[in-house]
C-alpha positions as CSV (number, residue, x, y, z in Angstrom):
1,X,0.2,4.2,-2.1
2,X,0.7,1.8,-5.3
3,X,-1.9,2.0,-8.9
4,X,-2.3,0.2,-11.4
5,X,-3.4,1.3,-14.8
6,X,-4.8,-1.2,-17.5
7,X,-5.4,-0.2,-20.9
8,X,-6.1,-2.2,-24.1
9,X,-9.4,-4.1,-23.9
10,X,-11.8,-3.8,-26.4
11,X,-13.9,-5.6,-28.8
12,X,-12.7,-8.1,-31.3
13,X,-13.4,-10.5,-33.7
14,X,-12.5,-14.4,-33.4
15,X,-8.8,-14.7,-34.3
16,X,-8.3,-11.3,-33.9
17,X,-5.4,-9.9,-31.2
18,X,-5.3,-7.5,-28.9
19,X,-2.5,-6.4,-26.6
20,X,-3.1,-5.4,-22.8
21,X,-1.0,-2.6,-20.8
22,X,-0.7,-2.1,-16.8
23,X,2.0,0.3,-15.8
24,X,2.3,0.1,-11.7
25,X,3.2,3.3,-10.0
26,X,3.6,4.9,-6.7
27,X,5.1,4.0,-3.9
28,X,7.6,1.2,-5.3
29,X,10.7,0.1,-4.3
30,X,11.4,-2.9,-6.6
31,X,7.9,-5.3,-8.3
32,X,8.6,-8.7,-8.5
33,X,6.0,-11.0,-10.0
34,X,3.7,-9.3,-12.4
35,X,0.7,-10.9,-14.0
36,X,-2.7,-11.3,-15.5
37,X,-5.7,-12.9,-14.2
38,X,-9.4,-12.9,-16.1
39,X,-12.9,-13.4,-14.6
40,X,-15.7,-14.4,-16.6
41,X,-19.5,-13.9,-16.2
42,X,-20.3,-16.6,-13.2
43,X,-16.8,-18.0,-13.4
44,X,-13.8,-17.6,-10.7
45,X,-10.9,-15.2,-11.5
46,X,-8.3,-17.4,-12.7
47,X,-4.6,-17.1,-14.0
48,X,-4.1,-16.0,-17.1
49,X,-0.3,-15.4,-17.2
50,X,2.4,-14.4,-15.0
51,X,6.1,-13.7,-15.1
52,X,8.8,-13.0,-12.7
53,X,11.5,-9.8,-12.4
54,X,14.0,-12.1,-14.1
55,X,11.9,-12.7,-17.1
56,X,10.4,-16.7,-16.1
57,X,6.9,-17.0,-17.3
58,X,4.0,-19.2,-16.6
59,X,1.0,-19.8,-18.5
60,X,-2.6,-21.0,-18.1
61,X,-3.1,-24.3,-20.5
62,X,-5.8,-22.7,-22.0
63,X,-3.6,-19.7,-23.5
64,X,-0.7,-21.5,-23.9
65,X,0.9,-20.9,-27.5
66,X,-1.7,-17.7,-28.3
67,X,-0.8,-15.5,-25.1
68,X,2.4,-13.9,-24.5
69,X,3.7,-12.1,-21.5
70,X,6.5,-9.6,-21.0
71,X,7.4,-6.7,-19.1
72,X,9.7,-3.5,-18.7
73,X,10.9,-3.0,-15.3
74,X,12.4,0.4,-16.0
75,X,8.7,1.0,-16.8
76,X,7.1,-0.8,-13.9
77,X,5.0,-2.1,-16.8
78,X,3.8,-5.8,-17.9
79,X,2.2,-6.5,-20.9
80,X,-0.3,-9.3,-22.6
81,X,-0.1,-9.8,-26.4
82,X,-3.6,-11.9,-27.3
83,X,-3.6,-13.6,-30.4
84,X,-6.2,-16.0,-32.3
85,X,-8.8,-15.0,-29.6
86,X,-11.7,-17.3,-29.2
87,X,-15.0,-16.0,-27.7
88,X,-14.0,-18.0,-24.4
89,X,-11.6,-15.5,-23.6
90,X,-14.2,-12.8,-23.5
91,X,-13.8,-11.7,-19.7
92,X,-12.8,-9.0,-17.6
93,X,-8.8,-9.3,-17.2
94,X,-7.2,-7.9,-14.1
95,X,-3.3,-6.7,-13.6
96,X,-1.9,-8.0,-10.6
97,X,1.6,-7.1,-9.2
98,X,3.4,-8.2,-6.2
99,X,5.1,-4.6,-5.0
100,X,8.2,-4.2,-2.3
101,X,8.4,-1.5,-0.6
102,X,8.5,-1.2,3.1
103,X,6.8,-4.9,2.5
104,X,5.6,-7.1,-0.1
105,X,2.1,-6.2,-0.7
106,X,0.1,-7.6,-3.7
107,X,-2.1,-5.1,-5.9
108,X,-4.9,-5.2,-8.3
109,X,-5.6,-3.1,-11.5
110,X,-9.1,-2.0,-12.1
111,X,-9.8,-4.3,-15.2
112,X,-10.4,-4.0,-18.6
113,X,-12.9,-5.9,-20.6
114,X,-12.1,-8.0,-23.4
115,X,-14.8,-9.3,-26.0
116,X,-14.5,-11.6,-28.3
117,X,-17.3,-12.1,-31.0
118,X,-17.9,-15.4,-32.9
């Protein structure tokens, strides 16, 4: 079994910054793609950004230039630095990891609330 533990959410004013962290632990041989998704009230969950083990990244158009995803493979941890936050970034942010043990399985974190006030 694998656990993803997220931290770093909270309340911030528009224009501010937050940094999210997500650490994977448990039965892990290797963590492949790690990513962040978000879900706002009444909306579908959407990809914010993801990062391959080798470091290649992918961002949603709405966050390009404001958010930066990074990872520490030795710690099985992924980060999301969020700058220039906007009220429309308000959502529950979920960590996702593609974990290889006996087979490849995708896991989700419990979610962390990010609220941006105007």
